[in-house]
N, C-alpha and C positions, 0 to 999 in steps of 0.2 A: 438579827436576821428576821425575827417575827415582826418587828416594827416596820422594816422595809417591805415585807410582804403585805401587811395591812395597808401601808401607805400607797402601794402600787394599786391595790384593788379599789381603794377609796378614790384614787385619782381616775381610774377607769370609770367608776360610777359617776363621778362629777362630770367628766368629759362626756359620758353618755347622756346625762341630763341636759347639758348644754346643747348637744347635737339635736336631741329630741325637741327641745324648746325652739331652736332655730328652724327645724323642719316644720313644726306645727305653725309657727308664725308665717313661714313662706307659703305653706299650703293655704292658710287662711287668707293671705293677701291675693294669691292666685284665684281662690274661690270668690273673693269679693269682686274681682274684675269680671267674672263670667256669670254672676248671679244678679238678679234684679234687686235693687235697693230702694226703688221709688215707693213712697208711702203717700197716697193722696191725702190732702188736707181739705176738709170741708165735705159737704154733702152734694148729691146730685140735685140740681135745681129744677129738673123736669122740663127744661126748654132746650131744644137743640140749637146748634149754632146758626142754622139757616133761618130760624124763627126770630132771631134777635133783630129788633127794628133798626138799631144803630150799626148794622153790619157794614163793613167796608173792606174792600180787597185791595191788594197792591196791584196797580195797573201802571206800567211805565208811561209817564206823561212828561211833556215838555212845556214849560211855561213860556208864553209869548206876550209881548206888549201889544201885539196887533190883534189878538183874539181875546174875547171876554172869558173864555174857559181854556184850560190846558189842552194842548194837542196830544192825541193819543198815539203812542209809539208802538202799538201792536195791532194786529188784525182782530177786530172785535165782532166779526160777523156771527160767530156762534156763542156769543156771550150775552147773558141776560143783563139788561140795563139796570136791574135792581142792585147789582153789586157795585155800581159807581156811587161815590159819595157826593156827587154834584149833578145838577140837571140844568139844562138850558130850556127855558119855556118856549123858545121859537124854533130851535133846531134839535135834531136827534144827535146822539153821540157819534153816529157814523160820519157826520159832517166834520168832526175833528179828527177822524182817523187818517193818519199820515200815510198809511200803506196805499190808500186810494190815490193820493197825490203822487206818490212814487211810481205807481203803475202808469199813470198818465205821462209823467216826465220821462220814464224809461221806454215809452212807446211799446208796451207789450212784452218786455223782458221779464216775464213773471217769475222765473227762477231767481234772478238777481233780486227782485223786489221781495220775494218770499223769504229768501235767506238773509236779507239785510235787517229784518226786524225780528224781535223776540216772539215767541209763541206763548199764547195764554189759552187756558181751557177752563171751563166751568161745568161741573156736573151737579146740577141741583138735585136734592134728594127726591126720590120718587119720579125722576125724569125718565123718559123713554130712551131706549138705546138708539144710537145714531143709525139711520137707515142706510142701506147699501149705497145709495147714490150720494149721500152726504158725508162720506168718510174723508173726502178731500179736505186738506187744510188751506185751500186757496180761498181767497175772499170772494164775495158776491160779485165784485167788479170783474175779477178774472173769470168767473164762471159765466158772466153775462156779456162778454166782449162782443158777441155777435149782435146785440141789441142796437148798439150805436156804432156802426162800422166806420164812420168818419172820425169819431173820437173828439168831435167839436161840440161845445156847449153842453157838456155833461154836468148835470147838477145832482149832488148827493144830499139826501135829506132823510 
């Protein structure tokens, strides 16, 4: 009778240790999910990303056999040209902007043209806030439609 009594309490003790070990591991796993575990490797170089000379950004482009440079598939009116990884010595990047061609082809359906292309934004460090009149995401072509009312012989450069 004493032996069964001792065996019962030892079994309860072992079962308690197993349950506590399981709960501790479960708590640690849950804690690992919600706590930061990133440890940076290396030192601060003292140069910000915008100061790197070889900087390049992802800008959706379409290669064409008919153009010397890729066609740009986003509105680039509010983008600094320094983020492009290519330059054309004779024409500006806006010459390759397909949103301008789409506006001319759609004959002023600016909502269709605006929604058909991706949006891109660039906020250079130390840049000024956008002024009240410039908050529109519409291109310069759409803003200046009244300059060329006929829509004929429009040249972009």
